[in-house]
N, C-alpha and C positions, 0 to 999 in steps of 0.2 A: 410352492406346493403347501397346502394348508396344514399338513401334519408335520412338516419338516421342522418347524420351530417349537414343537412340544417339548417342554423341559423334562428332565429326568424325574421320574416319580419316586419319592422316598419310600422306603419300607417302614413298617410300623415300628420296628426296633430303632431305625435311624431317627424317626420323629421323636420317639420317647427320649432317646439319649440327648438329642438336641435341645428339647424343651427342659429337661431336668438339669442339664449342664448350664444352660443360660440362667435357670432359676437359682442355681447354687452361686453363680457369680453375682446375681442381683442381691442375694441374701447376705453375701459378705460385705456389701456396701452399706448395710444398715445393721441395726441391732434390735434385740428384743422382739416384741410383737410385730413391729414394723418390718423386720427381716422376714418373718414368716408370711406376712401379707404380701410383701414384694415377691417372694419366691412363688407363692401360689398364683398371683396375678401373672407373673412372667410365664410360668409353665402353661397356664390356661391360654394366654394370648398366643404364644408361639404355636401351640398345637392347633388352635382354632384357625389362625391365620394361614398356617401351612397347609392344612387340610382344605381350606377354601381356595387356596392358590392352585391346588391340584385340579379342582373342579373348573375354575374359571379359565385355566390354560387351554381347555378343550373347546373346540368350536361347537356351536349349537347345530346338532345334526339335522334339525328341521330346516336349517337354512343352507346346508351343504349342497353343492351341485349334485344332481342325481348320479352322475358318473362317479364322483368320489365317494358318494354314499354307498353305492353298490359295490364299488371296489373295496372299500373299508369293510363292508359287511361280509364280503367273500373271505376276508382274512381274519377278522376278529369278532364277528357277530355283534353288530352295533347295539342291539337290544340289551345284551349282557353288559356291555360297557356303560350304557345309560343307567342300568340298575346299579352298577357299582359306583358310578359317579353320584347317584342319588344317595346311596348309603354313606359315602364320604362326606357329602353335603350335610347329612344328618349328624355325623360325628363332629363336624365343625361347629354346628350349633350347640350340640350337647356339651362339648368341652368348654364352650363359653358359658353355658348355663351352670355347669358344675363349679367353675371358677367363682362365679357370682354367689352361688349358694354357700360355698365354704368360706368365702370372705366374711359373710355375715355371722359365721360361727367362731371367728378368731377373736375371742374375748376371754379374759381371765389371765391366769398366770402363764409364764413362758412355757412350762412343761405341757400344760393343756393345749395351748395354741400350736405347739410343735406336733403334738399328737394329732390334732385336727388337720393340720397342714399335710401330714403324712397320709392321713385318710383321704384327703382331697387328691393327692398325687396318685394313690392307688386307684381311685375312681377314674381319673383322667387316663391312666395307663390301660384300664379295662376297656374304656371306650375305643381307644386307638387299636388295641388288640382285637376288638370285635370286628374291625373293618380291615384286618390284616389281609385276608384273601382278596378283598376288593382293591386294595392298594396294589397287590401283586398282579391282579388281573389287568388293571389299568396300566401299570408299568410295562407289562409284557406287550400289551396292545400298542402302547406308544412306540416301543422298539420295533414292532413289526410294521406299523404304519409309516414310519420314517423311511422304509425301504420302497414304498410305493412309487410308481413312475410319476415324474413331473410332466403331466399331460395337461395342456390347456384345452378345456372342452370347447372353447370358442375358436380355436385354430382349425383350419381345414386338415382333415386326417385321412390318410390311406391305411387300411388294414390289409395285411397280407395273410392269406389263409391257404390251407392245402395239407395233404398228407405229408409225413416226414420224408425227407430226402428228395423233394421235388424241386428244391432250389430257393426256398423262401428266404433263408438267412443269407445266402449268397447274393440274392437280389438286393436285400436291404443293405448289406455291406457295400455293394457296388454303387448303388445310387446315392448313398450318403457319403461315400468316399472315405472321409476320415473315420477310422475305427474308434477314435476316442469320442465320437458323437453318438456311439451306441452304448446304451446302458441296459443292463439285464436286471429284471425284478422278479423275485420268486413268489409263487403262490403254492405254498408247501413244496411239492416236487415239480410243480409246473412253473412256467414263466412267461413274461412278455418282454420284448425288447423294443426300445423306442429310439428312433433316430430322426434326423431332420434334413430337409433340403429346401432350396429356394427356387422359385419360378417368378420372374417379373417382380422381384423384390418382395415377394410374399413368402413367408415362412410356412412350410407344410410339415406336418408330423407324419411319420410312417411307423406303423406298429407291426412287428413280427410276432406271431402267436404260437410258438412251439409248445405243444402240450395242451393247448386250449382248443384250437380249431383244427386239430389234425385227426379227429375221429368223430363218429356220429354222436348226436346229442344224448341218446339213451345209454351211451357208454361212458359219459362224463360223470364225475362225482359232483357232489353239491357245490364244492368250492369252485370247481371248473365252470359249472353252469352259471354261478353267480358272477364270476369274473367275465365270462362271455357276455352276460347280460349287461355288465357295466360298459363293455366295449360298444354295445349298440347305441349308447348315448354319444359317442364321439366319432363313430365311423361315418365318413361322407362318401367313401368309395371303397369297395373291397376288390382286391386283385386275387382271384382264386387260381392258384397254379396247379396245373396237371402235368403229368409225365406220360405222354401217349405211348412211350416205349415200354412203360412199366418197369424200367430199370430201377426205379425207386424201391421196388419190392412189393407194390400194391397194384392190383389189377385196375385197369382204366374204369371199368363199370363201378367199382367201389369209390373211386375218386369222384366220379360224376354224381354218384348218390350223395356223397358228402357235400359236394357243391350245392346240390338242390336243397339239402338240409340247412346250409348256411344262408342261402337265399331266402328261405322261409323264415328263419330266425331273425334276420336283419331287416325284414319288411321292405320298406321303400328304398333302402340304400342300394345304389347301382352296384351290381356284381359283374365284373369283367372276367371271363374265363381266359386264362393265359396258358398256352401250350409252351412250356419250357422244354429245354433239350430238343428243340426243333431240328437240330443237326442229326438227331437219332431217329425221330419220327414226328410226323405231323398228322397222323391218322386219327384226328379228332376234330370235331367242329368247335372252333374257339373264336373268340373276339380278336385275339392277338397271338402271334407266334414269335418266340424269341429263343435265343440260346445265350445263356450267360457265359458258358464255356467258350463260345466263339465270338462273344461281344457283339451279338447280332440282334438288333431291334430292342435293346434294353432301354435306351433313352426314349424311344418311341412308345414303349409300354408305359413308362412313367408319365409321359406327356398325355397319353390316353386317360390315365387316372386323373390327372389334373383337369383335363377337359370335361370328364364325367362329373367332377365335383362342381365345376363352374363357379368357383368362388369369386365373389366381388366384394372387396373391402368396403366397409361403410365409410363414406366421405363426410367430413364435417358439414353440417347444414349451413348453407349460405343464404341467409334471409335477404 
C-alpha cells in the first residue's frame, strides 16, 4: 500500500534540536572562524535536507490511482496536504539560502563571526517554526493514511452493502473463513473491512462497508460520500443484502430504496440483490436467497458474485 512506508514526520522542534545539536558537534571539531562556518553549514544542511526528505517521501498525488486518491481525500483532504508539502518545500530551499547568505558574512574577528552565526541560527529557526503547522498537518495525515486498507485496485473486488444487521459482516466472515484475514479500517467513526478468498487460483477481495453503504446518500456526511466514491473505483460486483423479515429493524421498502440508490451511484457495476435470513422470510424479489444462520446457499451466493465479475486474468503475450 502506497502510504504504508511513509516515514514519521519530525516536528519543527525536533528538526531544530537535531540541526543545532549536530552543528554544535561540528563546531567542536574545529576552532575559530572555521568552527562558526562549520556550525552554520551543518545546521543549514540538516534542516534543508530533512525538510526536503519530508516532501520527497510522499507520492505524487497526480499519479496516484484514483481509488487511493479519493480514499486519501476522504481522510485527510489531499489539497491541504499538497499545500503543506509546498510550504515545507519552500522552507527547505529557504534554509539552504540562509546558510549560504550568512556564510558570506562570517568575516572578521571571532566575536563578530559568533554573533553573525547566532543570527543565522535564529533565521533558520524562524523558517522552520513558520512551517510548524504544515509539519504537524503532514505528520497527522501520515498517521491516518497508514491505516487505510491495502486494496489492490487491479484485483477483482466484491463489495457487500445493505442496512445494519442484515448479515453483511457475518457473510464476509463466513466466506473468508480465517478471521485474521479480516482487517478493519476507520473513516472517522465509520469503517470498511477487507477480506480475501480464492476461486480457481484467483485472489478476490471482498469489502464490507458498515457505516458507509447502510443509509441513503443524502444522509451521509462528506467523508462517507468520499469514501463511497473511492469504492466505485474498485467494485466489480455488489452484493446488496436485504432482510425480508425486517428482523434487522428496518422496513423492507427502505432497504430496497437504499439498494436503488447504491445501483445508481455505482453505475455499470452489477448489483445482485441477496435475500439473507431466508429461513425467516423470502417475501421479496431477489437474485439470490440464502441463510447464513442455516449455512444455506452461502457458497452459491459467492459463486454468483464471481460469475457476475467474469474476471479473466491477463495472460503473457505469446508472440
